[in-house]
Backbone as a chain_set.jsonl record, in Angstrom:
{"seq": "MNTANLQLKGLIMAMASLCDAIAEKELLTRGEIDAALSKAQRAIEEDDDHDLSGANQAAILFPIRVLQLAGEAGRKGKGATFSDYARLVGKLG", "coords": {"N": [[0.854, -1.182, 0.0], [0.456, 2.252, -0.686], [2.482, 4.67, 0.944], [1.446, 7.202, 1.532], [-1.284, 6.654, 1.574], [-1.439, 5.069, 3.86], [-0.73, 6.946, 5.767], [-2.882, 8.72, 5.55], [-4.92, 7.036, 6.37], [-4.25, 6.698, 9.082], [-4.496, 9.378, 9.905], [-7.234, 9.896, 9.451], [-8.442, 8.103, 11.264], [-7.398, 9.163, 13.614], [-8.651, 11.655, 13.609], [-11.273, 10.791, 13.913], [-11.157, 9.823, 16.528], [-10.57, 12.199, 17.857], [-12.915, 13.64, 17.334], [-14.708, 12.089, 18.816], [-13.685, 12.595, 21.406], [-14.148, 15.341, 21.603], [-16.935, 15.373, 21.575], [-17.445, 13.842, 23.879], [-16.402, 15.498, 25.861], [-18.201, 17.423, 25.718], [-17.833, 19.711, 24.195], [-18.705, 20.132, 21.663], [-21.77, 18.907, 20.366], [-22.571, 15.592, 19.207], [-24.296, 15.86, 17.109], [-23.721, 18.472, 16.236], [-21.11, 18.132, 15.363], [-21.574, 16.311, 13.297], [-23.119, 17.981, 11.665], [-21.201, 19.861, 10.883], [-19.489, 18.204, 9.405], [-21.272, 17.449, 7.391], [-21.675, 19.926, 6.202], [-19.141, 20.363, 5.113], [-19.134, 18.272, 3.28], [-21.239, 19.035, 1.557], [-20.121, 21.384, 0.501], [-18.05, 20.378, -1.04], [-19.48, 18.814, -2.871], [-20.926, 20.781, -4.185], [-19.048, 22.296, -5.457], [-18.242, 24.033, -8.192], [-16.013, 24.906, -9.46], [-14.109, 23.071, -10.103], [-13.724, 20.485, -12.351], [-14.469, 17.544, -11.583], [-14.108, 14.036, -11.787], [-16.484, 11.424, -11.092], [-15.253, 9.443, -9.561], [-13.045, 10.816, -8.505], [-14.334, 12.763, -6.954], [-15.624, 11.095, -5.125], [-13.39, 10.081, -3.854], [-12.432, 12.355, -2.557], [-14.534, 12.828, -0.827], [-14.457, 10.593, 0.765], [-12.949, 10.566, 3.368], [-14.602, 12.238, 4.887], [-16.991, 10.857, 4.921], [-16.204, 8.554, 6.279], [-15.661, 9.668, 8.792], [-18.237, 10.532, 9.45], [-19.567, 8.068, 9.674], [-18.107, 6.99, 11.789], [-18.887, 8.753, 13.757], [-21.596, 8.093, 13.977], [-21.322, 5.503, 14.946], [-20.082, 6.053, 17.377], [-22.144, 7.4, 18.649], [-23.794, 5.317, 19.181], [-22.304, 4.011, 20.978], [-20.446, 2.285, 20.02], [-17.613, 1.045, 18.235], [-15.456, 0.801, 15.368], [-13.225, -0.69, 12.986], [-10.871, 0.861, 10.71], [-11.008, -0.502, 8.282], [-13.562, -1.614, 8.447], [-15.137, 0.716, 8.379], [-14.377, 1.696, 5.845], [-15.377, -0.295, 4.175], [-18.118, 0.065, 4.637], [-18.464, 2.678, 3.653], [-17.963, 2.159, 0.981], [-20.228, 0.678, 0.336], [-22.148, 2.628, 0.515], [-21.928, 4.009, -1.796]], "CA": [[0.0, 0.0, 0.0], [1.169, 3.52, -0.756], [2.724, 5.269, 2.263], [0.495, 8.306, 1.737], [-2.569, 6.068, 1.959], [-1.327, 4.658, 5.259], [-0.746, 8.161, 6.576], [-4.26, 9.21, 5.558], [-5.681, 6.111, 7.214], [-3.971, 7.089, 10.46], [-5.059, 10.71, 10.153], [-8.693, 9.786, 9.523], [-8.805, 7.466, 12.535], [-7.074, 10.13, 14.669], [-9.732, 12.646, 13.603], [-12.456, 10.146, 14.493], [-10.954, 9.814, 17.984], [-10.704, 13.581, 18.326], [-14.352, 13.97, 17.318], [-15.288, 11.424, 19.992], [-13.258, 13.315, 22.601], [-14.855, 16.631, 21.594], [-18.318, 15.096, 21.982], [-17.452, 13.374, 25.265], [-16.146, 16.655, 26.722], [-19.348, 18.305, 25.479], [-17.443, 20.955, 23.537], [-19.704, 20.121, 20.6], [-22.574, 17.687, 20.392], [-22.354, 14.743, 18.028], [-25.092, 16.471, 16.038], [-22.983, 19.623, 15.714], [-19.983, 17.591, 14.604], [-22.135, 15.775, 12.059], [-23.527, 19.12, 10.836], [-19.98, 20.417, 10.308], [-19.048, 17.276, 8.369], [-22.236, 17.563, 6.297], [-21.379, 21.193, 5.544], [-17.947, 20.123, 4.294], [-19.553, 17.402, 2.176], [-22.012, 19.849, 0.607], [-19.201, 22.311, -0.17], [-17.34, 19.605, -2.067], [-20.451, 18.41, -3.89], [-21.407, 21.96, -4.901], [-17.901, 23.012, -6.022], [-18.306, 24.071, -9.657], [-14.74, 25.398, -9.977], [-13.278, 21.946, -10.517], [-14.458, 19.447, -13.074], [-13.987, 16.289, -11.027], [-14.821, 12.802, -12.134], [-17.195, 10.843, -9.949], [-14.287, 8.725, -8.723], [-12.257, 11.796, -7.756], [-15.2, 13.348, -5.938], [-15.811, 10.063, -4.1], [-12.137, 10.01, -3.094], [-12.381, 13.529, -1.684], [-15.579, 12.683, 0.189], [-14.217, 9.392, 1.571], [-12.662, 10.78, 4.788], [-15.768, 12.833, 5.539], [-17.964, 9.777, 5.124], [-15.694, 7.701, 7.361], [-15.879, 10.381, 10.055], [-19.673, 10.491, 9.747], [-19.877, 6.718, 10.151], [-17.505, 6.854, 13.118], [-19.756, 9.502, 14.664], [-22.788, 7.268, 14.212], [-20.909, 4.395, 15.817], [-19.862, 6.634, 18.704], [-23.461, 7.7, 19.214], [-24.334, 4.034, 19.636], [-21.364, 3.425, 21.928], [-19.714, 1.229, 19.334], [-16.507, 1.478, 17.404], [-15.136, -0.115, 14.278], [-11.897, -0.478, 12.421], [-10.84, 1.616, 9.466], [-11.479, -1.402, 7.218], [-15.021, -1.698, 8.58], [-15.696, 1.972, 7.875], [-14.136, 1.764, 4.407], [-16.336, -1.203, 3.551], [-19.431, 0.701, 4.711], [-18.47, 3.794, 2.704], [-18.095, 1.561, -0.35], [-21.623, 0.262, 0.145], [-22.976, 3.834, 0.369], [-21.843, 4.382, -3.21]], "C": [[0.893, 1.236, 0.0], [1.296, 4.133, 0.64], [1.751, 6.404, 2.552], [-0.866, 7.782, 2.152], [-2.556, 5.641, 3.421], [-1.372, 5.871, 6.182], [-2.156, 8.731, 6.662], [-5.148, 8.33, 6.423], [-5.491, 6.471, 8.686], [-4.589, 8.433, 10.809], [-6.572, 10.657, 10.299], [-9.122, 9.166, 10.854], [-8.468, 8.377, 13.715], [-8.177, 11.194, 14.76], [-11.01, 12.057, 14.198], [-12.346, 10.118, 16.011], [-11.086, 11.209, 18.565], [-12.169, 14.014, 18.349], [-15.067, 13.332, 18.497], [-14.95, 12.184, 21.266], [-13.978, 14.657, 22.719], [-16.294, 16.442, 22.054], [-18.385, 14.676, 23.444], [-17.215, 14.529, 26.25], [-17.236, 17.715, 26.583], [-18.933, 19.68, 24.975], [-18.343, 21.204, 22.336], [-20.521, 18.856, 20.775], [-22.221, 16.853, 19.166], [-23.138, 15.284, 16.834], [-24.384, 17.663, 15.422], [-21.768, 19.177, 14.9], [-20.473, 17.053, 13.271], [-22.559, 16.899, 11.122], [-22.306, 19.755, 10.162], [-19.448, 19.522, 9.186], [-19.982, 17.335, 7.156], [-22.019, 18.851, 5.513], [-20.161, 21.046, 4.636], [-18.305, 19.271, 3.075], [-20.307, 18.202, 1.122], [-21.097, 20.794, -0.168], [-18.443, 21.607, -1.29], [-18.293, 19.254, -3.205], [-20.91, 19.584, -4.748], [-20.286, 22.75, -5.572], [-17.927, 22.913, -7.543], [-16.979, 24.496, -10.279], [-13.849, 24.287, -10.502], [-14.147, 20.889, -11.187], [-13.904, 18.092, -12.65], [-14.798, 15.111, -11.545], [-15.543, 12.306, -10.888], [-16.255, 10.138, -8.999], [-13.441, 9.696, -7.89], [-13.084, 12.457, -6.662], [-15.434, 12.364, -4.799], [-14.563, 9.945, -3.232], [-12.025, 11.176, -2.124], [-13.374, 13.385, -0.54], [-15.324, 11.519, 1.147], [-13.915, 9.69, 3.04], [-13.84, 11.386, 5.549], [-16.785, 11.744, 5.857], [-17.505, 8.819, 6.222], [-15.942, 8.368, 8.707], [-17.356, 10.411, 10.433], [-20.076, 9.12, 10.285], [-19.303, 6.486, 11.543], [-18.338, 7.607, 14.15], [-21.024, 8.732, 14.989], [-22.463, 6.121, 15.157], [-20.694, 4.894, 17.238], [-21.155, 6.947, 19.412], [-24.091, 6.447, 19.804], [-23.422, 3.351, 20.645], [-20.556, 2.291, 21.331], [-18.558, 1.856, 18.576], [-16.282, 0.458, 16.311], [-13.722, 0.177, 13.815], [-12.006, 0.368, 11.159], [-11.396, 0.766, 8.326], [-12.998, -1.551, 7.251], [-15.679, -0.449, 7.985], [-15.539, 2.086, 6.354], [-15.131, 0.883, 3.651], [-17.735, -0.571, 3.539], [-19.525, 1.882, 3.746], [-18.634, 3.266, 1.289], [-19.521, 1.141, -0.668], [-22.543, 1.457, -0.043], [-22.992, 4.32, -1.07], [-21.549, 5.788, -3.355]], "O": [[1.957, 1.247, 0.619], [0.345, 4.12, 1.421], [1.284, 6.555, 3.681], [-1.537, 8.388, 2.986], [-3.54, 5.827, 4.137], [-1.98, 5.825, 7.25], [-2.581, 9.177, 7.727], [-6.028, 8.826, 7.128], [-6.459, 6.54, 9.444], [-5.145, 8.6, 11.895], [-7.132, 11.307, 11.182], [-10.056, 9.648, 11.494], [-9.181, 8.366, 14.719], [-8.583, 11.583, 15.855], [-11.744, 12.747, 14.905], [-13.33, 10.363, 16.709], [-11.65, 11.384, 19.645], [-12.606, 14.681, 19.287], [-15.934, 13.954, 19.112], [-15.817, 12.398, 22.113], [-14.372, 15.059, 23.813], [-16.816, 17.246, 22.827], [-19.281, 15.104, 24.172], [-17.771, 14.53, 27.349], [-17.201, 18.758, 27.235], [-19.578, 20.685, 25.275], [-18.697, 22.344, 22.035], [-20.02, 17.849, 21.274], [-21.641, 17.359, 18.206], [-22.695, 15.178, 15.69], [-24.438, 17.851, 14.207], [-21.442, 19.776, 13.875], [-19.862, 17.306, 12.232], [-22.38, 16.788, 9.909], [-22.375, 20.143, 8.996], [-19.011, 20.014, 8.146], [-19.52, 17.276, 6.016], [-22.164, 18.865, 4.291], [-20.158, 21.552, 3.514], [-17.828, 19.528, 1.97], [-20.044, 18.062, -0.073], [-21.281, 20.982, -1.37], [-18.223, 22.178, -2.357], [-17.938, 19.386, -4.376], [-21.248, 19.399, -5.917], [-20.552, 23.777, -6.197], [-17.668, 21.853, -8.113], [-16.831, 24.451, -11.5], [-12.924, 24.547, -11.272], [-15.169, 20.465, -10.649], [-12.988, 17.559, -13.277], [-16.014, 15.194, -11.713], [-15.241, 12.726, -9.77], [-16.42, 10.211, -7.781], [-13.156, 9.436, -6.721], [-12.585, 12.686, -5.56], [-15.442, 12.757, -3.633], [-14.658, 9.735, -2.023], [-11.571, 11.003, -0.993], [-13.084, 13.779, 0.59], [-15.915, 11.466, 2.226], [-14.574, 9.114, 3.905], [-14.048, 11.079, 6.723], [-17.367, 11.723, 6.942], [-18.32, 8.33, 7.004], [-16.382, 7.717, 9.655], [-17.691, 10.324, 11.615], [-20.841, 9.028, 11.244], [-19.945, 5.853, 12.382], [-18.481, 7.155, 15.286], [-21.475, 8.717, 16.134], [-23.24, 5.809, 16.059], [-21.083, 4.227, 18.198], [-21.264, 6.783, 20.627], [-24.823, 6.506, 20.792], [-23.718, 2.252, 21.115], [-20.041, 1.436, 22.052], [-18.546, 3.059, 18.315], [-16.859, -0.628, 16.336], [-13.111, 1.17, 14.21], [-13.093, 0.563, 10.614], [-12.167, 1.257, 7.501], [-13.643, -1.607, 6.204], [-16.63, -0.533, 7.208], [-16.46, 2.519, 5.662], [-15.658, 1.279, 2.612], [-18.45, -0.663, 2.541], [-20.551, 2.066, 3.092], [-19.357, 3.853, 0.485], [-19.965, 1.24, -1.812], [-23.592, 1.342, -0.677], [-23.946, 4.961, -1.512], [-21.44, 6.283, -4.476]]}, "num_chains": 1, "name": "protein.A"}
């Protein structure tokens, strides 16, 4: 696997843990974190300045979708591995 991919995998899981800590410390609610992630997703989807292929847009949205799934899991008191989240993102299409 490409080293950059491994670094991104670590960064995404670190961000998921940080989001959990932020929610647990009640700095933001899980709903507020999800709203921020949804806002980022919409900004990417609505970006007309770049003519991105569907695959490139999906690649950009991948970390946001993983963080959203991790937030859902945290809300339920569950966790998953990066591979679990990646598989779920793939099913979302």
